[in-house]
Backbone as CSV, one residue per row, in Angstrom:
resi,resn,N_x,N_y,N_z,CA_x,CA_y,CA_z,C_x,C_y,C_z
1,MET,68.855,101.810,109.207,69.528,102.854,109.966,69.448,104.176,109.214
2,GLU,69.482,105.275,109.933,69.441,106.596,109.314,70.843,107.012,108.894
3,LYS,70.982,107.466,107.667,72.270,107.961,107.191,72.182,109.482,107.090
4,LYS,72.995,110.135,107.907,72.932,111.590,107.977,74.305,112.174,107.682
5,PRO,74.418,113.059,106.689,75.709,113.671,106.384,76.239,114.462,107.578
6,PHE,77.564,114.480,107.750,78.136,115.270,108.832,78.280,116.733,108.432
7,LEU,78.040,117.029,107.144,78.156,118.383,106.612,76.761,118.909,106.273
8,THR,76.403,120.063,106.813,75.099,120.643,106.505,75.184,121.439,105.202
9,LEU,74.045,121.711,104.606,74.007,122.503,103.379,74.582,123.892,103.633
10,GLU,74.266,124.454,104.784,74.770,125.790,105.114,76.301,125.803,105.195
11,GLN,76.859,124.763,105.820,78.314,124.665,105.909,78.934,124.504,104.526
12,ALA,78.301,123.670,103.701,78.815,123.452,102.349,78.793,124.752,101.544
13,MET,77.708,125.516,101.653,77.592,126.771,100.909,78.655,127.777,101.350
14,ALA,78.993,127.749,102.651,80.028,128.655,103.150,81.400,128.254,102.629
15,ILE,81.651,126.946,102.572,82.960,126.456,102.123,83.186,126.751,100.645
16,VAL,82.140,126.602,99.819,82.314,126.798,98.373,82.588,128.252,98.014
17,GLU,82.448,129.147,98.976,82.835,130.532,98.734,84.354,130.639,98.529
18,ASP,85.091,129.722,99.166,86.551,129.749,99.085,87.149,128.570,98.327
19,VAL,86.445,127.430,98.332,86.977,126.214,97.724,86.077,125.801,96.566
20,PRO,86.595,125.792,95.343,85.758,125.420,94.199,85.384,123.941,94.231
21,THR,84.187,123.632,93.771,83.758,122.228,93.680,84.229,121.664,92.338
22,PRO,84.370,120.323,92.239,84.089,119.342,93.295,85.279,119.190,94.255
23,PHE,84.998,118.801,95.501,86.057,118.521,96.463,85.590,117.446,97.433
24,HIS,86.563,116.806,98.051,86.274,115.849,99.113,86.472,116.546,100.450
25,ILE,85.607,116.228,101.400,85.742,116.784,102.741,85.613,115.637,103.744
26,TYR,86.416,115.691,104.789,86.458,114.589,105.758,86.122,115.072,107.166
27,ASP,85.546,114.169,107.929,85.176,114.413,109.313,86.292,113.882,110.216
28,GLU,87.233,114.761,110.582,88.384,114.328,111.375,87.947,113.736,112.703
29,LYS,87.004,114.355,113.355,86.529,113.866,114.651,85.962,112.457,114.508
30,GLY,85.173,112.222,113.456,84.586,110.908,113.229,85.637,109.851,112.942
31,ILE,86.652,110.219,112.143,87.722,109.274,111.809,88.487,108.879,113.063
32,ARG,88.838,109.857,113.884,89.594,109.570,115.109,88.778,108.711,116.073
33,GLU,87.512,109.027,116.241,86.659,108.252,117.154,86.514,106.817,116.675
34,ASN,86.402,106.633,115.347,86.261,105.292,114.798,87.539,104.478,114.988
35,ALA,88.691,105.119,114.764,89.974,104.436,114.962,90.136,104.013,116.420
36,ARG,89.689,104.855,117.331,89.805,104.543,118.759,88.827,103.434,119.159
37,LYS,87.673,103.416,118.512,86.703,102.361,118.812,87.223,101.005,118.332
38,LEU,87.847,100.983,117.153,88.447,99.744,116.651,89.517,99.254,117.621
39,LYS,90.348,100.163,118.074,91.411,99.801,119.019,90.801,99.258,120.321
40,ALA,89.709,99.876,120.766,89.048,99.421,121.992,88.460,98.025,121.820
41,ALA,87.956,97.723,120.612,87.349,96.414,120.348,88.367,95.283,120.456
42,PHE,89.641,95.613,120.210,90.693,94.598,120.266,91.703,94.880,121.381
43,ALA,91.290,95.679,122.357,92.197,96.044,123.446,92.632,94.832,124.262
44,TRP,91.863,93.737,124.192,92.211,92.505,124.910,93.492,91.866,124.358
45,ASN,93.890,92.269,123.135,95.102,91.722,122.520,96.200,92.782,122.566
46,PRO,97.222,92.618,123.409,98.247,93.648,123.590,98.965,94.055,122.309
47,GLY,99.096,93.128,121.367,99.838,93.437,120.149,98.986,93.919,118.994
48,PHE,97.688,94.184,119.250,96.795,94.550,118.146,97.260,95.809,117.423
49,ARG,97.107,95.789,116.094,97.376,96.992,115.313,96.583,96.992,114.025
50,GLU,96.054,98.146,113.688,95.386,98.362,112.410,96.404,98.903,111.411
51,TYR,96.477,98.233,110.240,97.302,98.692,109.126,96.352,99.203,108.045
52,PHE,96.142,100.511,108.004,95.167,101.084,107.076,95.535,100.777,105.630
53,ALA,94.542,100.329,104.854,94.755,99.993,103.444,94.895,101.281,102.636
54,VAL,96.127,101.630,102.295,96.401,102.900,101.608,95.609,103.019,100.321
55,LYS,95.431,101.882,99.618,94.712,101.915,98.348,93.292,102.465,98.489
56,ALA,92.724,102.365,99.697,91.344,102.815,99.919,91.232,104.333,99.835
57,THR,92.239,105.050,100.338,92.262,106.515,100.280,93.710,106.978,100.340
58,PRO,94.397,107.017,99.201,95.819,107.384,99.199,96.012,108.897,99.349
59,ASN,95.736,109.388,100.543,95.802,110.813,100.839,96.768,111.017,102.006
60,PRO,97.871,111.725,101.808,98.870,111.849,102.875,98.343,112.490,104.150
61,TYR,97.395,113.414,104.043,96.845,114.044,105.242,96.059,113.031,106.070
62,ILE,95.327,112.166,105.379,94.578,111.121,106.070,95.548,110.119,106.709
63,LEU,96.598,109.758,105.983,97.574,108.816,106.528,98.227,109.373,107.787
64,LYS,98.554,110.658,107.793,99.165,111.267,108.968,98.188,111.275,110.143
65,LEU,96.929,111.529,109.855,95.909,111.526,110.907,95.807,110.140,111.544
66,LEU,95.753,109.107,110.714,95.661,107.743,111.226,96.949,107.338,111.932
67,GLN,98.073,107.842,111.454,99.344,107.580,112.128,99.311,108.110,113.560
68,GLU,98.722,109.280,113.732,98.597,109.870,115.062,97.733,109.014,115.976
69,GLU,96.848,108.218,115.384,95.978,107.332,116.167,96.590,105.947,116.346
70,GLY,97.864,105.800,115.951,98.573,104.543,116.188,98.470,103.514,115.087
71,CYS,97.911,103.901,113.937,97.754,102.943,112.842,99.033,102.841,112.014
72,GLY,99.242,101.654,111.453,100.262,101.465,110.442,99.613,101.563,109.080
73,VAL,100.318,101.138,108.041,99.772,101.188,106.683,99.966,99.853,105.971
74,ASP,98.986,99.504,105.152,99.049,98.326,104.281,99.272,98.830,102.866
75,CYS,100.406,98.476,102.271,100.750,98.933,100.927,100.740,97.766,99.941
76,SER,100.426,98.082,98.690,100.410,97.041,97.665,101.182,97.439,96.417
77,SER,101.815,98.619,96.439,102.531,99.076,95.247,103.697,99.968,95.638
78,TYR,104.567,100.216,94.674,105.727,101.079,94.876,105.290,102.489,95.269
79,THR,104.268,103.002,94.581,103.787,104.356,94.855,103.245,104.478,96.273
80,GLU,102.511,103.457,96.725,101.986,103.485,98.087,103.115,103.425,99.108
81,LEU,104.167,102.674,98.796,105.332,102.621,99.678,106.004,103.988,99.762
82,LEU,106.135,104.675,98.611,106.760,105.999,98.596,105.941,106.997,99.408
83,MET,104.621,106.963,99.247,103.764,107.880,99.993,103.866,107.623,101.491
84,SER,103.860,106.349,101.862,103.951,105.991,103.274,105.290,106.431,103.856
85,GLU,106.362,106.250,103.084,107.688,106.682,103.529,107.704,108.195,103.736
86,ALA,107.101,108.934,102.809,107.064,110.396,102.912,106.278,110.855,104.138
87,CYS,105.330,110.032,104.571,104.517,110.369,105.747,105.165,109.910,107.052
88,GLY,106.330,109.276,106.952,107.048,108.893,108.154,106.836,107.472,108.626
89,PHE,106.211,106.644,107.797,106.050,105.229,108.150,107.301,104.464,107.725
90,THR,107.851,103.679,108.630,109.019,102.868,108.305,108.932,101.536,109.052
91,GLY,109.816,100.611,108.680,109.908,99.355,109.408,108.570,98.630,109.501
92,HIS,108.297,98.108,110.690,107.090,97.312,110.877,105.826,98.153,111.015
93,ASP,105.933,99.473,110.722,104.730,100.304,110.571,104.036,99.959,109.253
94,ILE,104.748,99.231,108.379,104.261,98.959,107.023,104.085,97.458,106.807
95,MET,102.933,97.081,106.272,102.718,95.735,105.737,102.709,95.870,104.222
96,PHE,103.435,94.994,103.532,103.465,95.036,102.077,102.892,93.744,101.520
97,SER,101.718,93.838,100.900,101.048,92.685,100.291,100.863,92.973,98.810
98,SER,101.399,92.110,97.972,101.346,92.370,96.543,101.406,91.060,95.782
99,ASN,100.807,91.041,94.591,101.003,89.913,93.689,101.413,90.463,92.328
100,VAL,101.974,89.607,91.479,102.594,90.051,90.225,103.530,91.221,90.559
101,THR,104.405,91.005,91.551,105.197,92.074,92.142,106.462,92.381,91.345
102,PRO,106.623,93.624,90.877,107.868,93.998,90.198,109.048,93.971,91.173
103,VAL,110.232,93.807,90.632,111.434,93.745,91.457,111.596,95.020,92.284
104,GLU,111.368,96.194,91.678,111.596,97.452,92.403,110.640,97.600,93.584
105,ASP,109.427,97.060,93.465,108.475,97.128,94.573,108.973,96.306,95.756
106,MET,109.414,95.077,95.470,109.885,94.200,96.536,111.147,94.755,97.181
107,LYS,112.027,95.306,96.363,113.251,95.889,96.899,112.932,97.076,97.801
108,LYS,111.979,97.914,97.399,111.615,99.089,98.195,111.019,98.670,99.532
109,ALA,110.152,97.661,99.506,109.550,97.163,100.746,110.631,96.656,101.698
110,ALA,111.609,95.931,101.151,112.695,95.407,101.962,113.573,96.541,102.489
111,GLU,113.818,97.537,101.652,114.634,98.689,102.046,114.002,99.425,103.230
112,LEU,112.669,99.532,103.231,111.963,100.219,104.308,111.836,99.359,105.557
113,GLY,112.169,98.071,105.445,112.023,97.177,106.586,110.584,96.775,106.836
114,ALA,109.748,96.863,105.793,108.328,96.517,105.925,108.160,95.023,106.208
115,ILE,107.019,94.671,106.804,106.653,93.262,106.936,106.125,92.821,105.575
116,ILE,106.838,91.948,104.908,106.455,91.512,103.566,105.556,90.289,103.665
117,ASN,104.423,90.369,102.982,103.443,89.293,102.958,103.539,88.588,101.608
118,LEU,104.032,87.354,101.612,104.237,86.613,100.363,102.920,86.020,99.883
119,ASP,102.555,86.366,98.657,101.264,85.984,98.106,101.281,84.585,97.500
120,ASP,102.463,84.113,97.141,102.557,82.858,96.404,103.835,82.127,96.816
121,TYR,103.829,80.816,96.732,105.003,80.026,97.139,106.247,80.414,96.341
122,THR,106.072,80.774,95.065,107.226,81.144,94.245,107.872,82.441,94.734
123,HIS,107.146,83.219,95.556,107.699,84.469,96.067,108.835,84.241,97.078
124,VAL,108.920,83.044,97.644,110.002,82.749,98.584,111.342,82.887,97.863
125,GLU,111.470,82.212,96.750,112.705,82.273,95.959,112.907,83.681,95.395
126,PHE,111.822,84.305,94.961,111.882,85.642,94.375,112.394,86.659,95.392
127,LEU,111.844,86.629,96.599,112.267,87.564,97.642,113.734,87.352,97.999
128,GLU,114.132,86.094,98.155,115.525,85.805,98.492,116.468,86.338,97.415
129,ARG,116.063,86.190,96.172,116.929,86.593,95.058,117.067,88.111,94.941
130,VAL,115.978,88.841,95.152,116.020,90.287,94.893,116.306,91.124,96.137
131,ALA,116.019,90.589,97.343,116.170,91.433,98.537,116.649,90.693,99.772
132,GLY,116.673,89.359,99.739,117.060,88.602,100.923,115.865,88.302,101.816
133,ILE,116.022,87.330,102.696,114.928,86.916,103.585,115.077,87.619,104.941
134,PRO,114.073,88.368,105.370,114.130,89.054,106.666,113.798,88.102,107.810
135,GLU,114.028,88.545,109.033,113.736,87.697,110.195,112.232,87.562,110.422
136,THR,111.467,88.612,110.088,110.004,88.561,110.227,109.383,88.545,108.841
137,ILE,108.522,87.570,108.588,107.920,87.387,107.265,106.495,86.887,107.437
138,CYS,105.659,87.175,106.433,104.252,86.753,106.474,103.916,86.002,105.191
139,CYS,102.980,85.069,105.275,102.508,84.335,104.101,100.990,84.405,104.036
140,ARG,100.485,84.535,102.830,99.034,84.654,102.625,98.428,83.279,102.352
141,TYR,97.343,82.997,103.049,96.702,81.688,102.984,95.408,81.747,102.187
142,ASN,95.185,80.712,101.366,93.922,80.551,100.646,93.382,79.156,100.963
143,PRO,92.288,79.059,101.725,91.767,77.758,102.116,91.042,77.016,101.000
144,GLY,90.785,77.710,99.878,90.046,77.086,98.783,88.566,77.010,99.071
145,GLY,87.806,76.449,98.138,86.373,76.251,98.326,85.598,77.547,98.403
146,ASP,84.440,77.486,99.080,83.590,78.652,99.297,83.692,79.088,100.753
147,PHE,83.595,80.378,100.974,83.584,80.884,102.345,82.139,81.213,102.697
148,THR,81.596,80.525,103.688,80.190,80.680,104.027,80.005,81.115,105.476
149,ILE,78.918,81.854,105.706,78.477,82.215,107.050,76.981,81.915,107.110
150,ASP,76.612,81.037,108.052,75.198,80.640,108.192,74.623,80.141,106.867
151,ASN,75.390,79.310,106.173,74.991,78.694,104.906,74.887,79.673,103.741
152,ALA,75.276,80.917,103.954,75.282,81.897,102.870,76.708,82.037,102.356
153,ILE,76.869,81.913,101.041,78.205,82.045,100.454,78.586,83.519,100.428
154,MET,79.665,83.859,101.146,80.132,85.246,101.201,81.116,85.536,100.068
155,ASP,81.896,84.517,99.701,82.865,84.673,98.615,83.389,83.291,98.236
156,THR,84.174,83.235,97.161,84.679,81.957,96.663,86.195,81.993,96.551
157,PRO,86.921,81.832,97.682,88.386,81.872,97.641,88.988,80.812,96.729
158,GLY,88.270,79.705,96.521,88.780,78.657,95.644,88.981,79.130,94.215
159,GLN,88.286,80.206,93.839,88.423,80.744,92.491,89.391,81.928,92.440
160,ALA,89.931,82.306,93.579,90.828,83.455,93.633,92.273,83.054,93.324
161,LYS,93.020,83.990,92.794,94.421,83.735,92.455,95.349,84.046,93.625
162,TYR,94.790,84.534,94.737,95.623,84.975,95.852,95.868,83.872,96.874
163,GLY,97.069,83.826,97.405,97.339,82.994,98.572,97.837,81.595,98.262
164,MET,98.350,80.933,99.322,98.919,79.596,99.235,97.975,78.559,99.832
165,THR,98.091,77.326,99.370,97.372,76.222,99.986,98.035,75.901,101.327
166,LYS,97.377,75.081,102.131,97.957,74.714,103.426,99.304,74.016,103.234
167,GLU,99.392,73.117,102.269,100.631,72.394,102.018,101.746,73.361,101.597
168,GLN,101.402,74.354,100.785,102.390,75.347,100.366,102.826,76.216,101.544
169,MET,101.887,76.528,102.435,102.225,77.307,103.632,103.254,76.558,104.478
170,ILE,103.009,75.277,104.683,103.921,74.458,105.495,105.309,74.435,104.873
171,GLN,105.367,74.203,103.563,106.658,74.143,102.890,107.349,75.505,102.885
172,ALA,106.559,76.568,102.672,107.132,77.915,102.658,107.750,78.252,104.010
173,TYR,107.052,77.899,105.099,107.598,78.157,106.433,108.915,77.416,106.633
174,LYS,108.950,76.151,106.225,110.179,75.364,106.379,111.320,75.986,105.576
175,ASP,111.026,76.362,104.338,112.053,76.962,103.491,112.542,78.285,104.073
176,LEU,111.604,79.113,104.528,111.962,80.425,105.059,112.775,80.302,106.349
177,MET,112.421,79.330,107.194,113.192,79.100,108.419,114.627,78.688,108.076
178,ALA,114.775,77.863,107.057,116.105,77.419,106.640,116.933,78.575,106.084
179,LYS,116.234,79.618,105.614,116.919,80.771,105.033,117.087,81.909,106.041
180,GLY,116.692,81.670,107.314,116.957,82.662,108.354,115.772,83.353,108.973
181,ALA,114.562,83.104,108.474,113.375,83.736,109.068,113.113,83.158,110.458
182,LYS,112.711,84.023,111.396,112.502,83.599,112.778,111.085,83.838,113.290
183,HIS,110.393,84.822,112.742,109.061,85.175,113.220,108.106,85.220,112.022
184,PHE,106.926,84.606,112.195,106.021,84.427,111.056,104.635,85.012,111.312
185,GLY,104.033,85.444,110.213,102.656,85.913,110.249,101.816,85.132,109.262
186,ILE,100.507,85.113,109.514,99.537,84.475,108.616,98.539,85.544,108.196
187,HIS,98.202,85.565,106.914,97.320,86.583,106.355,96.291,85.889,105.472
188,ALA,95.063,86.380,105.469,94.043,85.871,104.536,92.961,86.917,104.346
189,PHE,92.382,86.912,103.156,91.298,87.833,102.811,90.242,87.010,102.085
190,LEU,89.123,86.742,102.755,88.160,85.796,102.195,86.825,86.404,101.794
191,ALA,86.568,87.652,102.128,85.302,88.286,101.740,85.492,89.792,101.716
192,SER,84.641,90.478,100.971,84.781,91.924,100.821,83.514,92.654,101.261
193,ASN,83.706,93.737,101.976,82.613,94.621,102.400,81.430,93.871,102.992
194,THR,81.694,93.025,103.972,80.603,92.338,104.646,80.278,93.044,105.956
195,VAL,78.993,93.237,106.220,78.570,93.863,107.479,78.144,92.799,108.488
196,ALA,78.389,91.543,108.156,78.076,90.447,109.083,79.094,90.436,110.221
197,ASN,78.604,90.563,111.440,79.508,90.563,112.595,80.278,89.255,112.726
198,GLU,79.798,88.204,112.075,80.420,86.885,112.193,81.635,86.699,111.280
199,TYR,81.863,87.643,110.349,82.940,87.437,109.366,84.314,87.312,110.017
200,TYR,84.751,88.331,110.716,86.075,88.276,111.338,86.228,87.094,112.303
201,PRO,85.255,86.850,113.192,85.410,85.706,114.099,85.571,84.374,113.372
202,LYS,84.809,84.169,112.290,84.928,82.897,111.567,86.277,82.810,110.858
203,LEU,86.687,83.907,110.216,87.998,83.933,109.558,89.102,83.717,110.591
204,ALA,88.977,84.381,111.743,89.992,84.259,112.792,90.142,82.812,113.247
205,ARG,89.021,82.129,113.429,89.083,80.738,113.892,89.820,79.863,112.875
206,ILE,89.561,80.081,111.586,90.259,79.332,110.533,91.760,79.583,110.603
207,LEU,92.136,80.849,110.758,93.550,81.199,110.782,94.225,80.780,112.082
208,PHE,93.508,80.829,113.185,94.081,80.371,114.462,94.356,78.865,114.418
209,GLN,93.411,78.115,113.852,93.614,76.667,113.729,94.797,76.369,112.814
210,LEU,94.928,77.147,111.737,96.074,76.989,110.845,97.368,77.327,111.573
211,ALA,97.351,78.377,112.394,98.541,78.787,113.143,99.030,77.660,114.045
212,VAL,98.093,77.015,114.724,98.456,75.905,115.609,99.081,74.765,114.804
213,GLU,98.474,74.432,113.664,98.986,73.344,112.827,100.363,73.687,112.258
214,LEU,100.546,74.928,111.803,101.836,75.330,111.259,102.923,75.275,112.330
215,HIS,102.581,75.708,113.522,103.552,75.675,114.624,103.932,74.231,114.963
216,GLU,102.929,73.359,114.987,103.195,71.954,115.326,104.019,71.251,114.259
217,LYS,103.780,71.569,112.979,104.439,70.858,111.897,105.783,71.455,111.477
218,THR,106.022,72.718,111.830,107.274,73.355,111.411,108.105,73.861,112.585
219,GLY,107.471,74.052,113.734,108.172,74.624,114.883,108.326,76.128,114.792
220,ALA,107.703,76.741,113.786,107.842,78.180,113.576,107.153,78.974,114.683
221,HIS,107.721,80.125,115.015,107.094,81.044,115.958,106.101,81.912,115.207
222,ILE,104.822,81.744,115.513,103.779,82.555,114.873,103.638,83.838,115.680
223,ALA,104.078,84.946,115.103,104.078,86.225,115.818,102.749,86.959,115.698
224,PHE,102.079,86.814,114.552,100.823,87.549,114.366,99.925,86.855,113.353
225,VAL,98.644,87.154,113.463,97.643,86.746,112.485,96.993,88.016,111.965
226,ASN,97.053,88.213,110.654,96.492,89.405,110.029,95.148,89.051,109.386
227,LEU,94.081,89.605,109.945,92.731,89.319,109.452,92.394,90.107,108.197
228,SER,93.314,90.937,107.743,93.175,91.761,106.534,91.933,92.656,106.615
229,GLY,91.311,92.915,105.462,90.153,93.805,105.434,88.859,93.028,105.345
230,GLY,87.878,93.588,104.641,86.624,92.870,104.427,85.472,93.307,105.300
231,VAL,85.762,93.979,106.429,84.676,94.493,107.266,84.139,95.747,106.583
232,GLY,82.851,95.739,106.287,82.298,96.798,105.457,81.434,97.806,106.175
233,ILE,80.700,98.550,105.392,79.813,99.596,105.888,78.456,99.459,105.207
234,PRO,77.387,99.977,105.828,76.070,99.933,105.188,75.972,100.998,104.096
235,TYR,75.605,100.576,102.904,75.434,101.527,101.803,73.972,101.925,101.616
236,ARG,73.067,101.153,102.204,71.642,101.449,102.075,71.014,101.590,103.457
237,PRO,69.965,102.383,103.571,69.337,102.614,104.882,68.832,101.345,105.555
238,ASP,68.498,100.311,104.756,67.964,99.079,105.347,69.069,98.167,105.877
239,GLN,70.334,98.489,105.622,71.438,97.666,106.096,71.852,98.065,107.510
240,GLN,72.210,97.045,108.296,72.677,97.287,109.658,74.191,97.477,109.645
241,ALA,74.675,98.459,110.376,76.108,98.705,110.440,76.808,97.607,111.238
242,THR,78.065,97.356,110.926,78.868,96.400,111.675,79.044,96.875,113.116
243,ASP,78.874,95.970,114.050,79.120,96.257,115.469,80.544,95.809,115.780
244,ILE,81.487,96.743,115.695,82.900,96.367,115.818,83.241,95.831,117.204
245,MET,82.512,96.242,118.225,82.761,95.708,119.564,82.375,94.233,119.624
246,ALA,81.248,93.878,118.987,80.830,92.479,118.930,81.816,91.664,118.097
247,VAL,82.337,92.264,117.035,83.327,91.593,116.192,84.582,91.284,117.006
248,GLY,85.067,92.279,117.731,86.256,92.084,118.551,86.061,91.009,119.601
249,GLU,84.869,90.968,120.191,84.569,89.953,121.205,84.514,88.566,120.576
250,GLY,83.987,88.469,119.360,83.932,87.190,118.664,85.317,86.653,118.349
251,VAL,86.227,87.549,117.955,87.608,87.145,117.675,88.292,86.718,118.979
252,ARG,88.024,87.456,120.065,88.614,87.104,121.363,88.198,85.705,121.789
253,LYS,86.940,85.373,121.587,86.445,84.055,121.974,87.174,82.953,121.197
254,ALA,87.331,83.151,119.882,88.050,82.168,119.064,89.503,82.059,119.513
255,TYR,90.106,83.176,119.845,91.497,83.224,120.316,91.655,82.404,121.596
256,GLU,90.726,82.602,122.533,90.781,81.903,123.818,90.535,80.402,123.648
257,GLU,89.726,80.038,122.661,89.377,78.630,122.482,90.392,77.866,121.640
258,VAL,91.138,78.547,120.780,92.045,77.852,119.863,93.519,78.090,120.200
259,LEU,93.926,79.344,120.312,95.343,79.643,120.492,95.838,79.455,121.924
260,VAL,95.067,79.926,122.882,95.518,79.862,124.280,95.772,78.427,124.748
261,PRO,94.847,77.474,124.492,95.106,76.093,124.913,96.348,75.483,124.258
262,ALA,96.733,76.021,123.092,97.907,75.510,122.384,99.194,76.187,122.854
263,GLY,99.082,77.033,123.885,100.256,77.731,124.389,100.714,78.858,123.483
264,MET,99.765,79.412,122.683,100.112,80.468,121.728,99.364,81.759,122.054
265,GLY,99.314,82.087,123.333,98.587,83.275,123.773,99.340,84.579,123.581
266,ASP,100.488,84.522,122.880,101.255,85.740,122.631,101.092,86.238,121.190
267,VAL,100.221,85.610,120.419,100.025,85.989,119.013,99.311,87.335,118.924
268,SER,99.851,88.247,118.132,99.231,89.557,117.925,98.192,89.478,116.811
269,ILE,97.176,90.332,116.905,96.142,90.413,115.881,96.331,91.712,115.105
270,TYR,96.356,91.606,113.774,96.435,92.773,112.902,95.178,92.833,112.032
271,THR,94.813,94.047,111.626,93.732,94.246,110.655,94.238,95.187,109.570
272,GLU,93.581,95.137,108.417,93.938,96.010,107.289,92.663,96.601,106.696
273,LEU,91.982,97.400,107.479,90.689,97.921,107.058,90.846,99.182,106.215
274,GLY,89.944,99.333,105.264,89.954,100.495,104.389,88.685,101.297,104.535
275,ARG,87.639,100.866,103.833,86.413,101.663,103.824,85.767,101.754,105.206
276,PHE,85.937,100.716,106.040,85.377,100.778,107.394,85.968,101.948,108.169
277,MET,87.243,102.254,107.907,87.914,103.318,108.642,87.465,104.707,108.204
278,LEU,87.143,104.866,106.922,86.947,106.222,106.399,85.621,106.495,105.693
279,ALA,85.037,105.483,105.050,83.923,105.772,104.134,82.770,106.563,104.763
280,PRO,82.369,106.286,106.016,81.269,107.084,106.586,81.675,108.517,106.925
281,TYR,82.975,108.807,106.824,83.475,110.100,107.301,84.067,110.950,106.181
282,GLY,83.630,110.687,104.958,84.072,111.484,103.829,82.910,111.760,102.887
283,HIS,82.838,112.969,102.370,81.800,113.325,101.395,82.443,113.934,100.156
284,LEU,81.831,113.684,99.019,82.192,114.371,97.783,81.169,115.489,97.581
285,VAL,81.646,116.718,97.545,80.758,117.881,97.386,80.907,118.407,95.968
286,ALA,79.777,118.507,95.276,79.784,119.014,93.903,78.619,119.977,93.702
287,THR,78.772,120.862,92.759,77.730,121.844,92.429,77.124,121.467,91.079
288,VAL,75.817,121.548,90.987,75.142,121.300,89.709,75.470,122.433,88.749
289,LEU,75.992,122.089,87.597,76.375,123.102,86.611,75.312,123.280,85.524
290,HIS,74.683,122.177,85.134,73.694,122.232,84.045,72.550,121.291,84.372
291,GLN,71.370,121.618,83.907,70.218,120.730,84.052,69.710,120.361,82.663
292,LYS,69.579,119.056,82.482,69.071,118.560,81.200,67.606,118.196,81.385
293,HIS,66.727,118.686,80.501,65.299,118.412,80.595,64.850,117.563,79.396
């Protein structure tokens, strides 16, 4: 594919008359169109929402722009929570996913009413002790082993420190229900920056099947499945860009085949995309200061 900057040399030369280099510049029109295309790809799911990964570009102006397009935010630290709060994100506009979580981070997430995503089974007791158990809670799943698409290993979740086993998920749901939780989410992140259109659909099918099993074994109400991030962008001209419409259709097919027959057609789909949302629409502009020969 052809990669063409949205900024011409002439435009850059005009801007540097007023703005010293280096600086970052963003294509607002491109960002908005991309956010709307993502929303269109999942329009079949009434509860769909993108939670932009703040860590990808912690810029308040960008966060406000995405907020205007209906996006929430995915936070992983106290600082990201503070920035999101300053930008007007509150309550379920925020997903909080963290590991090795300090007490102040968890307390802040609870104070904001964020959807807290528990990374480890021990976090159940930790959350209850420092902030209490909310009615809506999420747990992160790690299926173990290798994650493959068409016999190609995309990543090795079995070697990752993130997420709970299926048995831990079941026990965590039971414990959380006993402590007052009423609505549950499932979260998983199994590959990074993949341009394979099959990634989200395959991950979705795994999580949908888990959702059905968790509901059957615990009676919990599964409110949403968060596919997290991992959808990438082409960095080289020979790479094909992700077709987000095809991705959305693939997830819809898995949803219709797994969740709907189980009577779970009310489950919302969430995403937590970072570079897919912004990377093609930002440039770093710098001026050559010295030449070494």
